[in-house]
N, C-alpha and C positions, 0 to 999 in steps of 0.2 A: 599058039594062038596069040593074035596081036592084041594089044590092050584097046578097050573102047575108046572112041575118038574123045569123049568128054574127059576120060582119065588123062589123055595126052595132053590135053589143053588146060589142065587144073593148074592153078599157079601154085608155086612152092609154099609151104608153110612158113608163116612168120617165125624168125628164130626167137628162142627164149631169151631172157637176159644172161649174161655171161658173167660166171664167177669163177676166179682163179685161186686154188689153194698152193701154198708153198710151205711144204711139210715133210715129214719123214713118212717111210712106209712102214706099216704094221703088218707083218705076215699073217698074223691071226685074224685080220680083218675088222678088229673091233675100233680101232682107233687111227690116228693118222690120216694119210692120204685116203685110205680105204673109207673110213667113217666120214670124211669130208665130203667125198664124191657121192656116198649114198645119202647123205642128208640133202645135198644140192638137188639130186634128182628128186627127192621125196618132196621138195619144196618148189619145184618147178622151174629151176635154172639150170642152165647148161654148165656143168662142172668141168674144169680144166686143172691141169696139175703141173707143178714143179716139184720134182723129188729132190730133197737136200740129204737125205740119208736112207739107208736100208737096214731095217732091225730084223733080227731073228727072234720073233716074239710069239708067245702063246698065251693061254689063259693063266699061266703060272709065272709068267715074268719075261723079261728081255734077256736073251741068251747071248746077244751081241749086237753091235751097231757099227756101221761103216759110213763114214761121211762121204759124200760126193765131192769132187773138186769144185772150187768156186767157179771155174770156167764153164763147168756142166751145168751148174745151177743158172749162170748167166745165159748160156746158150738155150736152154729149156724156157726161161722166162721171155727172152727176146722172140723166140720163135712163135710163141703164143700171142704175146701182146702186139708185136709188130704187124702180124698178119690178120688175126682174128678180132682183136681188140679185148677189153675187159670192162665190166661195170662195177666190179667189187673184187677186192683181194683180201684173202685170210691167210695170216702166217701162222706156222706152228713151231715144229721142232726146227731150231736153227742151233746146231750143237756147239759151234766154236764161234770165235771172234772172227776169224775171216769170213764165215758164212753170214753172220749178223751184219757185218759191214757191207758185205755184197748185197744182200737183199735190201737193206737200207737205202743203198745207192740206187738200186733199180726202182724202189718204190719212190724215191724223190722225183723221177721222171714220168710218174704214172699219176693221172688226174683223178682216178677212180677212188672211192672211199676205200679205207683199209682196217681191217679188224686185226690186231695183233693179240694172239694167245701166247703169252710169254712162258711157254713150256719149259718147266724146270725138271720135274720128276714124273715118272710113269705112275699108273695107279698101283703098281705093286712096289714103288719106292726105288725104282732104277733111275739112276741120274741120266738126264737127256740133255743136259746143258752144262758146259764147262763153267766152273766157278770164275774162271779168268774171263768169260764172256759177259758176265753180268753188267759190267761197266759199259760195254758196247750197247748192250739192250737199253740201258737207261738213256745213254748220249745219243745213240745213232737210231735205234729202233722206235722207241717210244714216241719221239717227236714226230714220226710219220703215222701215228696211229689216229684214226677217227675215233675208234673205240678200242680200248685195251681191256682184256678179260681175264685178270689173274685171279687165281684161287688163293685161299689164305696162306697156304705154304709159300706160293709164289710172290705174295705180298711181302712176307717175311725175307725171302731170298733178295728182293729187290729194294726194300725200304728198310729193313731191319725191325719193323713194327710187328708185334705180336698181337693178333686180333682176337679178343675174347668176348666181345660185345658188339652190339650195333653201333654204339658210339665210335668204337675202335675202327668200324668199317667205314665210318665217315673220314676219320683221320687218314686211313689207308687210302681212300679214294683221292684225298687231297694230294697225297704224296705221289701217287701215280700220274695225277695230272700236272704235279710239279715238275715232272720230267718232260711234259709236252703233249701228252695224249690230250685229245679234245675232250673225250668222254671216258669215264672209267666205269667198267661194270666190275664191281669186287663181288665175287661168288662165295656166298656163305654156307655151301652145302656141308661144310667140316665144322660149322660153327655149333659147339654144344649148347650154347645158350638159346639157339633157335628152337629147341624143343621139338614139338611135332611138325615144325614148318622148315622148309629150305628157303632161305631169306638171302636174296641178292639185292645189291644197291647199285642203281645207275645213277650217274650225276655228271653234269659238266661245270659244276660250281654255282650255277644259277638254278637249274632245274634239279630236283631230287625225287626219284622213283624208286619205291621199295616193292621189289616182286616178291610175292609170297606164294608157296605152293606145298600141298602136304607133302610130308617125308615119307616115301614109300619104304617099306620093309623089304628091301630086295638087294642083296649084295652083288647082283649082276649088273655092275654100273661102269664097266670098261668103256672109255670113250666119250663120257659125258662132256669133258671139256672141250675136246675137238668138235663134238657135235654141237654144243651151243654156239661156240664161235663161228661155225660154218652157217649156221641157221641165221645167225645175225647178219653175216655177209651176204646171204641169200636174200634176206629182207631188204638190205641195202642196194643190191643189184637190180632188185625190182622197184627201186625208187622210194622205199619207205623212209620217213624220218627215222632218226635213231631210236627215239623211244618206242615206236611202234614196232620197229624191226626187233628190238629186244624183247619187248613183251610176246611178240608171236613166238620168237625163238625160245623163250622161257616155257610157253605152253607146250610147244613141240617136243623139247627135251624132257619135260615131266612126264608126258605120255610115253617117251621112249624108254625112260627109266622104269616106269611102272610095268612095262611089257618086257623088261630085260630078261634073258633067258640063260640057262646053263650050258656051258660050252667048255668041253675039256674038263680038266680036274680041278680048275682054279676059278678065278673071277670071270663070268661071262659078260658079253656085250650088252648094251642097250639095243632096243629094237628099232632101226630106223624106218622100218616099213610098217610100223604099228598102226598107222591110219589106214592102211590098205587091207590088213588081215581080218 
């Protein structure tokens, strides 16, 4: 049966904003590329991906990781950006110096805002970034960041600072911006001094925004960092200013943590679809 004439004449839908994640694959689906794309879909943007590494990963930990060649990463990036375009980019797992340098060079030719999640260690404590790559992150990648989103462990890796208070978070943000990031979002979810609240600090050195949310008693938090960074990138792709994008992202990830569910025998994921259930 042929389609009605009015359907045939219907104009194509306007495309949603475009958001690209450059990160590793999590076979368990809770973090990495998989979490990024789920987040982007939930927040109304079209997600695209450049896979930097493949991990064999589940709720118990990372069993293995295999880095892709730099030329494969470059080919994926150029294929997407040159044909489709991009409104914001998010970077995640970049496991080695060559990958960090490759991605930083690609970002240098991209006008879109960039969210850098300097992934160092998985939720289970598995190393996802070689210690030898830290200097490249500081000198090559962070200067490309519109927003950098380190957690407290990553702050220590990158700056040597141990964060134990909100004043320490200010110093950490200054140090991250000292490497060239325009905005620093220091995530205080691991801060014991936060008490019943999960406290994050966003600043560009002039504006300071403290983001506070209830600390949910839920151990199923795999993918929180990837999800938050992707949510920020989705907001930037939609044209939101950084403070609004981060505020919306914080609300989204807080709801996703509250709805996190058991999966397998270890730490389950946050629920990226919590708003639709």
